[in-house]
Structures are given as structure tokens and as C-alpha cells.
TORMINU-568896 format. One record per atom (N, C-alpha, C): residue in one letter; x, z, y. Coordinates in pm, whole numbers, plus 50000, padded with zeros to 5 digits. Each point is the difference from the previous one (the first is absolute). Layout:
BEGIN
aXZY ...
This chain:
BEGIN
m643167107570442 m501245007350025 m500305009149882 d501255000749959 d500375008349887 d500345014150045 g499595009649918 g500455013550021 g501305002349926 a500625011450025 a501195003649925 a499575005849865 g500975002249914 g499695006749875 g499684990349888 e499025003449919 e499764993349873 e499184987150018 a500604990050064 a499344987050016 a498585001750051 i499875007750106 i498705002950059 i499744990150113 e498824994550003 e499594991250108 e499025007550092 v500224998650129 v499135006350100 v499554989350097 r498714999450024 r499474990950102 r499345008350108 r500474998650122 r499465007450113 r498934991850071 l498855006350025 l498904993750073 l499765008050127 v500024993450114 v499725006750127 v498514998350029 l499285011150004 l498544999649994 l499345006550121 g498954993650049 g499125005950099 g500575000650140 p499175004350095 p500415000550141 p501105010250028 i500165010049913 i501055009950020 i501294995749930 q499954988749931 q501204994049940 q500705009549903 a499215005649909 a500565008749897 a500464991749881 n501005005149931 n500514993249882 n499255004349875 g499554990149923 g499565002249864 g500994993149908 y500085004549876 y501014994649909 y499424996749863 l500454988649945 l499804996749861 l501335002549930 v499965007149888 v501235003949931 v499854996849852 r501014993249945 r499964996849858 r501414998049946 r500114999949867 r501234995149940 r500074985050023 r501194994650003 r500194986050036 r499084990949919 r499174992550074 r499054990449944 r499025006449902 g499745012750016 g499055006849912 g498574995850026 s499185001249900 s498594996350014 s499155011450054 r500615011850011 r499295011650056 r500835006050113 c499305006050095 c500715005950114 c499285012750043 v500635006950093 v499425011750066 v499834996550147 l498915004350057 l499694997450140 l500145013050078 v500874999850100 v500235011850083 v499404997650139 d499125008850041 d499455000350137 d499354986950045 p498914995949938 p499244988550053 p499215004350123 g500654999750117 g499465006550118 g498954992450076 a499874986949974 a499034991650070 a500024986349933 d499154991050050 d500064985949957 d500014998549848 s498985005449935 s499974999349854 s500054985749949 d499464990350078 d500064986049958 d501434995049996 v500835004550094 v501424996250001 v500705006049879 v499705012449968 v500605006649885 v499614992749871 i498734996849985 i499524993249880 i500664986349988 s500114992850111 s500654986949999 s501465001249957 a500705010350047 a501395002049962 a500135003049852 l499085007849946 l500005002849856 l499784987349920 e499084991850045 e499754987349930 e501214990650010 d500644999950116 d501184991650018 d501145004549909 w500105012849980 w501035005749913 w499634998849852 e498754996149974 e499474998949864 e500195013249925 t499595010550066 t500135013349942 t498765008250032 d499685009349913 d498855008950020 d500495014250023 p499385007250094 p500405013950022 p499465009049889 v500775010349970 v499545010049903 v499675013250069 a500375001250128 a499735012550073 a500174997550148 i499315008250079 i500185000650145 i500625013650030 l501214999850053 l500705012250037 l499965001650151 l499635011750048 l499895002550143 l501035010450042 t500874996050094 t500995009450051 t499355010850085 h498914996650066 h499235009750078 h498684993250040 a499155007250072 a498624995450017 a499624996950144 h500974996650085 h499624995250132 h499344986349990 l499154997050097 l499154988049988 l500774987249976 d501204998750059 d500744987549987 d500684998649865 h499825009949913 h500564999249865 h498935000049892 v498755002350039 v498925000349901 v498864990350032 g500094993050114 g498874991850046 g499644988449911 g500934995549915 g499704988949909 g499725004249857 v499985013149976 v499815004949863 v498674995449941 a498935001350078 a498674996949948 a499914985549952 g500484990550081 g499914986049963 g500844996549879 v501225005649994 v500864997349885 v499425006449874 h499505012250013 h499445006949883 h498764992849948 r499244994250090 r498814992449957 r500404987949914 r501134993850034 r500484988349925 r500745004149874 f500795010650008 f500795004949886 f499655014749979 d499255002849902 d499545013749976 d501135008149935 v500965004350082 v501165007349950 v500025013850062 p500655009649937 p500015013750052 p500735001250133 i499495008950083 i500565002950132 i500675013749992 y501265000650044 y500785012449995 y500225005250141 l499715012950022 l500145006350132 l500335014749981 h500865005450088 h500255014449996 h498775007350054 p499555010649934 p498765006750041 p500045006050140 h501185003150053 h500055005650135 h499594989850107 d500004987249964 d499544989850094 d498574995449973 r499325006649909 r498624996149970 r499085001250122 p500125010550083 p499135000350119 p500214988050092 l501234995850020 l500274988150080 l499394987649936 y500174998949870 y499494988549925 y498484999150013 d499335011449984 d498545000150009 d499514997050142 a500895001950098 a499644997450139 a500534986650050 a500314990749908 a500594987150039 a499124992550100 v498705000049977 v499104992950091 v500065006050140 d500015013450008 d500095006750130 d501364997750065 q501064999749920 q501324996750055 q499964986350068 g499374990649933 g499914986550056 g499274999950133 r498915007450009 r499225000250125 r500855005050116 v500845009849974 v500855005550106 v500884989150061 f500444990649916 f500884989250046 f499244987050026 g498685000749998 g499194988250025 g500054989849887 l500225004749877 l500114991149885 l498915003349899 e499514989749935 e498985001949897 e500675000549864 i499875011449934 i500625002249870 i498915001749895 e500104992849890 e499075002149889 e500415012649925 a499065008749975 a500305012649931 a500624997049864 p501185005549972 p500624997649870 p499335008249890 p500034995049877 p499455007849889 p500845012449973 a499415009649933 a500715012549973 a501264997449918 p501065007550027 p501214998649918 p499715003749855 d500764993949911 d499855002749856 d501025009949948 r501175000750063 r501085008349949 r500635007750116 d500335012749974 d500725008250096 d501504998349979 l500734999250111 l501464999749995 l500555014050021 a501195002549944 a500635013150013 a501514998350006 d500665009350067 d501454999450011 d500655000749862 g500954991049976 g500704999749873 g499314992349890 q498814994950029 q499244992549900 q500724987149964 r499904996049874 r500564987449952 r498854990749959 l500054987850048 l498974990249970 l500654987649940 e499484995649889 e500474987549938 e498914989750024 l500254990850093 l498994990350041 l500624986250005 a499384990349935 a500504986349996 a501464999749953 d500325008649903 d501355001049944 d501025004450104 l499565007250100 l500885005350104 l499915015250001 p501165006850008 p500005014849997 p500015005950141 f498845003850049 f499885005950132 f500165015249993 e500755005550096 e500045014450022 e499275002950131 v499155010150000 v499255003850119 v500685011950066 r500244998950130 r500565011150077 r499055003250115 h499485012050001 h499125004250109 h500845001750126 a499634993050107 a500805000050124 a499075001550120 p499455011950021 p499095002250113 p500745000050132 g499225000050108 g500555000550134 g499364989650089 h499944987649953 h499224989850070 h498525002249972 s499725003649876 s498665004249959 s500185010449891 p499005008449974 p500195010849903 p500294995249857 g499414988649963 g500154995149863 g500884987849989 g500904998150095 g500904988649991 g500905000949878 v500254988749937 v500894999549885 v500964988350012 v501075000949922 v500974989349985 v499984995849854 f499974987049976 f500044994749864 f501404994449975 v500705005749903 v501394996449974 v500104992049871 l500694988650010 l500404991949886 l501524999050001 p500644995949891 p501464998350004 p500414990850114 g500775005550094 g500524992150111 g499034997550113 n498795005349992 n498964997150099 n499155012450024 a499465001250122 a499035010550028 a499014994950103 f498735002349972 f498924996350091 f499635012750076 v500375000150128 v500015012750074 v498865001350100 g499074990550002 g498885001050092 g500495001450144 d499415009350073 d500365002050140 d500895012250020 c500725004149895 c500955011050017 c501164995950090 v500624988749965 v501194995650072 v499974984950010 f500514994950112 f500104985650023 f501464996650030 a500304987350014 a501334995950043 a500225004950143 g500815010450014 g500325005350131 g498985009450060 s499005004249923 s498975008750056 s499385008349889 v499015008050037 v499255008149904 v498524999150035 g499175004849909 g498574999650021 g499535009450111 r498874996450060 r499445008450105 r499445012849940 v499975010450081 v499535013149952 v498905005650089 d499444991450086 d498985004750094 d498594997549952 l499854995249877 l498674998349942 l499625012649922 p498715002249972 p499605012049928 p500775001649869 g500545011949980 g500765002849879 g501474996950010 g500444994250113 g501414996950017 g500795012150046 d501285000449961 d500865011150040 d501454995349996 a500695001050112 a501354994550012 a501005006849907 a500015013249998 a500965007149915 a499794996749853 t498734999049960 t499684996849862 t500444985849966 l499794990650092 l500414986249975 l501514998949985 l500745006450089 l501464999549990 l500485005949868 r499405011049959 r500385006149872 r499694990549884 s498854993550006 s499644990549894 s501004988549993 i500364994650116 i500944988850002 i501345004349941 r500495011550041 r501325004549955 r500025003949852 e498895005949953 e499995005049862 e499494989749900 k499094991250043 k499364991149904 k500474985450011 i500634996450113 i500414986150020 i501524998850010 l500625008050086 l501464998850018 l500785005249881 t499355006449905 t500665004349877 t500094988849897 l499374988650027 l500114988449912 l501364993450022 p500474991749904 p501274993150019 p500024991950130 e501184999050062 e500114993850132 e499514985650003 d500164992849889 d499614985850000 d498534997949965 t499245010849987 t498574998749972 t499314992850116 v499254989649967 v499254992650102 v498745007850033 l499775002250129 l498815007050047 l499014989850054 w498844999349937 w498934991050041 w499005008350080 s500014998150130 s499235008550090 s498594994550025 g499185008450061 g498634996250030 g499864990450116 h501054998650079 h500014990650113 h501424995050017 g500154987350034 g501314994650029 g500784996149876 a501284996750022 a500864994949894 a500505011349910 e500464996049882 e500595009649909 e501355004850053 t500455011449950 t501305005450038 t500595006649876 t501035008350015 t500585007149886 t500195014650035 v500145008049896 v500255014350020 v501275002050081 g501084993049962 g501265001850070 g499934996450146 r499344989050031 r499894995650139 r499275010350084 e498885005249948 e499245009850078 e500735013250012 a500705004049894 a500755012650006 a501104999350106 r500584988150017 r501114998650095 r499554996950143 t498914992650015 t499714994450133 t498655003750059 n499095005749923 n498675002950053 n500105011250103 p499694997350127 p500215010150104 p499105012249985 f498864998549936 f499115011449980 f500585009649895 l500754994549906 l500575008349895 l501355005950040 s500714993350090 s501295005050046 s499875010150113 g498825000650062 g499795008950113 g500354993650134 a500344987149997 a500404993350125 a498884999850103 f498755000049952 f498875000250092 f499515014150028 g500695009849945 g499585013850022 g498725003449925 w499694992149897 w498765002149924 w500345007549873 s499905013250007 s500455008249888 s498855005549918 g498754996550039 g498875004649923 g499545013950036 
């Protein structure tokens, strides 16, 4: 599937029993890519990389809940590339195995992150210009990765919904503020690649998302 913007290709992988989205991102037909949120099924991720005939140069994590980090260890073992995570989610990341036990899932402990993410950071990876926006609320260290015409928003916002805030470190008011300040400020036609479900756009969510309009009485 193509992303908007500078001839960007995005491949969505639905991974694991929680059906989280992982993404392969590259310039059109590029030999290098970036891997966002390999949450489970590392063999599926590796097979997709081989099918695309591309090698990852980095693993970017929108946040550290188990369904977004469960495949990191297997992918990292095959491709020794740096792992990027916001430091506020490091406690969650280090507790990935325990998170799995809570849900009856076996998670391989991921290796330590190599790079810290920060709000406003610029990353040039696989010839792609990523902007990092810290967007807490679903988790303390949640981030959004912005490319021209595209944003990888993790579990901040979905098509017609928003991320849950009842897990440790979640906060409704903070999440709503993050969505409004860090996501809805992007151009309306920006494609939002969420952590679960189909992609959407900034304009669609700004106009129709009931959690953001207050239709559900969810004001944070």
C-alpha cells in the first residue's frame, strides 16, 4: 500500500493475537526500510522484509505495550539494527515479559533500546525524514512518527476511536491534548497509520471521531 507524500510505500502487517499493526516503510522500491512496531510474529515480519527485498535500518517503537514490542527480540536477532524508544516508556518495555503474563501470552524479553526518542527530534532513516512528536496519554512515552503526508500514531487515535487510558500510565486528558496538539495539527490529508485497524486521515478524525467531538461525553 502506498503512503501519501514523497513516493512512500507502507506495508501494514497485522500481528499476534491482539492484532496489532506493524509497518514496513520505505521510499518506493527502496532497498532499505524502517520497521515500526514489530509487535509479535517476528517470523512473519522477517518474511515480509524478504518478500519486499529490503533490509531494515531501524526499529521505531510508538510505545512499549506488549502488543507493539513482542516481536522486537526475534527481528533484532535477525537484523542487528538500532531500536528507538522514548525513555518514559522504558519501564513498560523492561516489563514486557510480565505484561505478557498478565494477558496469558509468552513474550521474549526485547533487547535494550539503543536510542532515546524526544519531542521535536528529526531522524533521517532509509532516506526518509521522520519527525518525532511526543504524544503521551495512552502511555507515558507514546510518540508519533511523522513523514510527509503520513503519521504513524500507535494507539493514540484510531479510525473512529482513541486509545485506551485504563492501563498503567494512561490518562484521558493527556491523551486528548496529545491528539489535538500533535496529530490534528497536521495537514487534513495526512494519512494516519494506527496501531490497530485501518488507516484514516487527520481530516476524517477531526470531523467525525466521536471521542474528539465530545459526542460520547468523553472529554478527558
